[in-house]
NUPADO-748779 format. One record per residue (C-alpha): residue in three letters; x, y, z. Coordinates in steps of 0.25 Angstrom, whole numbers, plus 2048, in hexadecimal, padded with zeros to 3 digits. Example, Ala and Ser with C-alpha at 12.3 -4.5 7.8 and 13.67 -1.06 7.14 Angstrom:
<recs>
ALA8317EE81F SER8377FC81D 
</recs>
This chain:
<recs>
MET800800800 LYS80B80A803 VAL8128077F6 ILE80580A7EE ARG8038177F7 GLY81281B7F4 ALA8118187E5 ILE8048207E4 ILE80B82C7EC THR81782B7E3 ILE80F82C7D7 VAL8078387DC ILE81383F7DF VAL81A83C7D2 PHE80D8417CB MET80D84E7D3 LEU81B8507D0 LEU81884F7C1 MET80D8597C3 GLY8168627CA ILE8208617BE ALA8158647B5 ALA80F86F7BD PRO8178747C9 ALA80B8787D1 ALA80886A7D3 PHE8148697DD ILE80B8707E7 GLY8028647E7 LEU80E85A7E8 ALA8138627F4 VAL8058607FB PHE8058527F7 LEU81384F7FD VAL80F85780A GLY80284D80B LEU80B841808 TYR815845813 LEU80984781D ASN80483A819 ILE81183381B GLN812839829 TYR80483582C ARG806827829 LYS81382682F TYR81182D83C LYS80182F83C ILE80383E83E ASN80184A836 PHE7F584D82C LYS7ED84082B LYS7E784581D SER7F4846816 GLY7EE83E80B TRP7E584A807 ILE7F1853807 MET7F784A7FD ALA7EB8497F4 ALA7E98587F5 GLY7F885A7F0 PHE7F68507E5 VAL7E98577E0 LEU7EF8657E2 SER7FB8607DA ILE7F285C7CE PHE7EA8697CF LEU7F68727CF ALA7FC86A7C4 THR7F086B7BB ALA7EE87A7BF ASP7FC87D7BC SER7FC8767AF ASP7F087D7AA ALA7F588A7AE THR8028877A8 GLU7FB88379B THR7F288F79C VAL7FD89979E SER808893795 GLU7FF891789 PRO8008A0784 GLU80F89F787 LYS81089277F GLU808899774 GLN8118A5775 ILE81D89C775 MET81889476A THR8158A1762 ASP8238A6765 GLN829899761 ASP822899755 GLU8268A7751 ALA8348A4755 ASP83489774C LYS82D89F741 LYS8378AA742 ALA8438A0742 GLU83D899736 GLU83B8A672F GLU84A8AA732 LYS84F89C72D ILE84789D720 GLY84C8AC71F GLU85B8A7721 GLU85989B717 LYS8538A570D ALA85E8AF70F LYS8688A470D GLU86189F701 GLU8618AE6FB GLU8708AF6FF ALA8748A26F8 LYS86C8A66EC LYS8738B36EC GLN8818AC6ED GLU87D8A36E2 GLU8788AF6D9 GLU8858B66DC GLN88E8AA6D9 ALA8868A86CC ARG8898B76C9 LEU8978B66CC GLU8998A96C4 ALA8918B06B8 GLU89A8BC6B9 GLN8A78B36BA VAL8A28AB6AD GLU89F8B86A6 LYS8AD8BE6AB GLN8B48B26A5 LYS8AC8B3698 GLN8B18C2697 GLU8BF8BE69B GLU8BF8B3691 ALA8B98BB686 GLU8C38C7689 LYS8CE8BD689 GLN8CA8B767C LYS8C98C6676 GLN8D78C967B GLU8DC8BC675 GLN8D68C0668 ASP8DB8CE668 GLN8E98C966C ASN8E88BF660 GLN8E48C9657 ALA8EF8D365B ALA8F98C865B GLU8F58C464D SER8F58D2648 LEU9048D464D GLY9088C6649 LEU90A8C1657 GLU90C8B365A LEU9098AE668 VAL9128A466E THR91789E67B VAL9268A067F GLY92C892682 ARG93A896686 VAL9448A1685 VAL95189E67D ASP9588AB681 GLY9548BA682 ASP9508BC674 THR94B8AE670 ILE9408A5674 GLU939898671 THR92A897670 SER92288B677 ASP921885669 GLY930885667 ARG93289165E LYS93E899661 VAL93C8A8660 ARG9478B365F LEU9438C1663 ILE9448CB658 GLY94C8D865A VAL9538D5667 ASN95F8CE66B THR9628C9679 PRO9708C567E GLU9738B767B SER9708AC686 THR97189F67F THR97D89B676 ARG9858A667C VAL9828B0687 GLU9828BF686 GLU9808C8692 TYR9728CA696 GLY96E8BE68D LYS9698B6699 GLU9618C169F ALA95B8C4691 SER9578B5690 GLN9528B469E PHE9498C169C THR9438BA68F THR9418AD697 SER93A8B46A2 GLU9318BC699 LEU92D8B368E THR92E8A4693 GLY92089D692 LYS91A8AA68E LYS9108AD682 ILE9168B7679 TRP9138BD66B MET91D8BB660 GLN91E8C5655 LYS9258C4648 ASP92C8D0641 VAL9318CC633 SER93B8BF635 ASP9348B2639 THR9418AA63E ASP9508AC63F ARG95A8A2639 TYR959899645 GLY94A898643 ARG9468A064F LEU93A8A964E LEU93D8B864E ARG9328BF656 ILE92E8CB65E ILE9288C666C TRP91C8CD672 VAL9188C9680 ASP90A8D067D ILE9038D4671 PRO9058E266D THR8FA8EB668 ASP9048F265F ASP9118EA65C MET9198F7658 ASP9148FF665 GLU92190266D ASN91A90067A GLU9148F3677 ILE9228EE671 ARG9288F267F GLU91D8EC687 LYS91A8DF67F MET9268DB676 PHE9308D267D ASN93B8D5672 ALA93A8E3677 HIS93A8DF686 LEU9478D9684 VAL94D8E567E LEU9468EF687 ASN94C8E7694 GLY95A8E668E TYR9598D768C ALA95B8D867D GLU9628E2673 PRO95A8E6666 SER95E8DE65B THR9588E064D TYR9598D7641 ASN9528DA634 PRO9478D8630 ASP9418D763E VAL9428E6641 LYS9338E9645 TYR9378ED654 SER9468F0652 GLU9458FF655 TYR93D8FC662 PHE9478F2667 ARG9538FB664 LYS94B90666C PHE9498FC678 GLY9578F8677 ARG95C906678 GLU953909684 ALA9588FC68B ARG966900688 GLU96590E68E ALA95E90869B ASN96A8FE69C LYS9608F369C GLY9648E469C LEU96F8E1692 TRP9728F068F ALA9768F169E LEU9838E9699 GLY9878F368E ASP9828FC683 GLU9848F1679 GLY97B8E8681 THR97F8D9682 THR97B8D4674 LYS97A8D8666 GLY96F8E2662 ASP96A8EE65B LEU9708F8665 ASP97E8F3665 SER9888FD660 ALA98D8F3655 ALA97F8F2650 ALA97D901650 SER98A904649 GLY9888F963E SER9808FC631 ASN9728FA634 ASP9678F762A SER95A8FE628 SER9548F8635 GLY9608FC63D THR9668EE63F ALA9758EA63D SER9798E6630 ASN97F8D9635 SER9718D5639 THR96C8D162B SER9608C962E ALA9558C6638 ASP9588C3646 GLY9608B6647 SER9668B7639 THR9758B7636 GLU97D8C263A SER9898C4631 TYR9978C7636 GLN9A48C762D ASN9AC8C1638 CYS9AD8BE647 THR9B38CC649 GLU9A78D3644 LEU99E8C964B ARG9A58CB659 LYS9A28DA658 VAL9948D665A TYR9958C9661 PRO9A28C9669 ASN9A18BB66E GLY99D8B5660 VAL9908AE65D PRO98A8A065E SER985899651 THR97789C655 HIS97A8AB654 PRO9768B3648 ALA9848B8646 TYR98A8AB646 ALA9918A663A SER999899638 LYS9A58A0631 HIS9A78A763F ASP9A789A646 ARG9B4895643 ASP9B588A64E LYS9A788664A ASP9A2886659 ASN99588D655 PHE99A89A65B ALA99F8A5652 CYS9AA8AF655 GLU9AB8AB663 ARG9B88B066B 
</recs>
């Protein structure tokens, strides 16, 4: 019997605790119930105190139920508007957040669209620019080709440099520069020959150049006789363009070569002599080594004192550049070439090569 009674009381207390958790006012009834329970225990144990403690327990239980119910109704009644307000505020916040999210997504889409349009515009501009550049390049090439054709210019690539005044094209043709003579640097070495060869090497090796024929096509060694232009001139007889764009002129102006004229290739001979005098007066290059320079040329005193033909060239230069120069004997030859000449030189003659070593009039 005590076990059943204890179980019932435990269930009632747990129930009242749950009501107190749900509605705190119900704890008042629980407190009354516990007071009645205490009095009941005291009465049963000592037969003292209040005999009707059971009524107090019952009153506490009923009071707890009543207060829990009332508190729950009050809470629901009072909080309902708050809940509605909270719900409304939450809905508005959610709606605002959704609108902001949609706005951000729309802004991102618009930005992405703008970027795509800008990228497309830039690409279109780039394509158009490339087309214009290509058209301009083609036009320039056509203009260059027309200008080169009108002046009789041939575009070639320099394969290697033989010496200061002789080059070889990439297709194997040897070219002797017209109107200039640099000091020897191959079969024999004259002063400033190496410097002249190095200058031509640094300026022309691997470069595209334009070759221009004067009158003669080749010399007796099969070398092409040509004027070399590093850029196409608008007027090939304009002195400023000759100074800026003709490599033959560059050699003379910078003192790497003496002007050296051979008939009939005399188109630029007067310019070369003028440039040579300028270089000599400024003591440039080979002229710094003496007023006679270091090799044979038009400005030598021997050439100036000799009988000149209508073109102003020495009489012993009887043909195009590279043709035979005639001397009666070694005494006359040594006046021009003190150390003699090799078999590859225009002044070489077998009658002067008594020891048959392919070098005439050597000392």
